[in-house]
C-alpha positions in Angstrom: -83.9 -17.9 -74.8 -83.8 -14.7 -77.0 -80.4 -13.2 -77.7 -79.8 -9.6 -76.5 -80.0 -6.9 -79.2 -76.9 -6.3 -81.2 -74.6 -3.5 -79.9 -75.0 -1.6 -83.1 -78.7 -1.2 -82.6 -78.7 -0.3 -78.9 -78.9 3.3 -77.7 -76.0 5.1 -76.1 -75.6 4.7 -72.4 -74.2 8.2 -72.1 -77.4 10.1 -71.5 -78.6 7.6 -68.9 -75.3 7.8 -67.1 -75.4 11.6 -67.2 -78.9 11.7 -65.7 -77.9 9.1 -63.0 -74.8 11.0 -62.0 -76.7 14.4 -62.0 -79.3 12.9 -59.6 -76.6 11.3 -57.4 -74.6 14.6 -57.2 -77.7 16.7 -56.4 -79.0 14.1 -53.9 -75.8 14.6 -52.0 -76.1 18.4 -52.1 -73.1 18.8 -54.4 -72.9 21.0 -57.5 -73.0 19.0 -60.8 -70.7 20.3 -63.6 -70.4 19.0 -67.2 -67.2 19.1 -69.2 -68.1 19.8 -72.8 -66.2 19.4 -76.1 -67.2 22.9 -77.4 -65.9 22.0 -80.8 -68.4 19.2 -81.4 -71.2 19.7 -83.9 -74.4 21.1 -82.5 -72.9 22.7 -79.4 -74.4 26.2 -78.6 -72.4 27.9 -75.8 -70.9 31.4 -75.5 -67.6 31.3 -77.4 -65.9 33.7 -75.0 -66.2 31.2 -72.2 -64.5 28.3 -74.2 -61.0 27.5 -73.2 -58.8 25.0 -75.2 -61.9 23.8 -77.0 -63.7 22.9 -73.8 -66.2 24.5 -71.5 -67.3 23.6 -68.0 -71.0 24.1 -67.2 -72.7 24.3 -63.8 -76.0 22.4 -64.3 -77.3 22.7 -60.7 -80.9 23.7 -60.2 -79.8 27.2 -58.9 -77.6 27.8 -62.0 -80.1 26.7 -64.7 -83.6 27.2 -65.8 -85.6 24.7 -67.8 -82.9 22.0 -67.6 -83.6 19.2 -70.0 -81.4 16.1 -69.9 -82.7 14.2 -73.0 -81.4 11.1 -74.8 -80.0 13.2 -77.7 -79.6 16.7 -76.4 -79.1 18.7 -73.2 -80.6 22.2 -73.0 -81.1 24.9 -70.5 -80.9 28.6 -69.9 -78.2 30.1 -67.7 -76.2 33.2 -67.0 -72.7 34.0 -68.3 -71.2 37.2 -67.0 -74.7 38.4 -66.0 -76.3 37.8 -69.4 -78.9 35.0 -69.9 -77.9 32.5 -72.6 -79.5 29.4 -74.1 -77.3 26.4 -74.0 -77.9 23.4 -76.2 -75.6 20.5 -76.8 -75.7 16.9 -78.0 -75.1 14.3 -75.3 -72.1 13.0 -77.3 -70.3 16.3 -76.7 -70.3 15.6 -72.9 -66.8 14.5 -71.9 -67.6 14.1 -68.2 -69.8 15.0 -65.2 -68.5 15.6 -61.7 -69.3 17.1 -58.3 -67.5 20.4 -58.0 -66.9 20.0 -54.2 -65.4 16.5 -54.3 -64.3 15.9 -57.9 -66.2 12.6 -57.9 -67.8 11.8 -61.2 -67.5 10.1 -64.5 -65.4 10.6 -67.6 -66.8 9.3 -70.9 -64.9 7.7 -73.7 -66.0 8.4 -77.2 -68.9 6.3 -78.5 -68.2 4.1 -81.6 -69.4 5.7 -84.8 -72.9 4.8 -85.9 -71.7 3.2 -89.1 -69.1 1.0 -87.4 -70.3 -2.6 -87.2 -70.6 -4.1 -83.7 -69.5 -7.6 -82.7 -71.3 -10.5 -84.3 -73.8 -11.5 -81.5 -75.4 -14.3 -83.6 -72.6 -16.7 -82.8 -72.0 -18.0 -79.3 -68.6 -17.2 -77.8 -65.9 -19.7 -78.7 -65.0 -22.0 -75.8 -61.6 -23.3 -74.8 -62.3 -26.5 -76.8 -63.9 -29.8 -76.1 -64.5 -30.4 -72.4 -62.4 -33.1 -70.8 -64.4 -35.6 -68.7 -63.0 -38.3 -66.4 -64.8 -41.4 -65.2 -64.6 -41.6 -61.4 -65.3 -44.9 -59.7 
């Protein structure tokens, strides 16, 4: 049996979970909102709507145009105070996604850095020791 790929080579689960939660929230006729770390590299949002380094973005179909939930970036056009703005951000800047009406959603912990080695998957997990067998007559 082939061993699973090492954790260091696998892709981030975050974009897949964002897409899944977005679909679930929309399927239930709720409004999906993203919580973004606006200080992260690559985040393009209007600075005057950032509070304490974070911004909350409504990513419903009614609030966005050309919404793209990719594996690396999220992009769309939306209105802030009546003006159209292009929003672009890396998926790693997403701190959470939730339904505005219920608060249900998902909070993300930070991904490990790309250069940090993952666990050594080449070796099987260590067991509790030698098994103990009894002869039953």
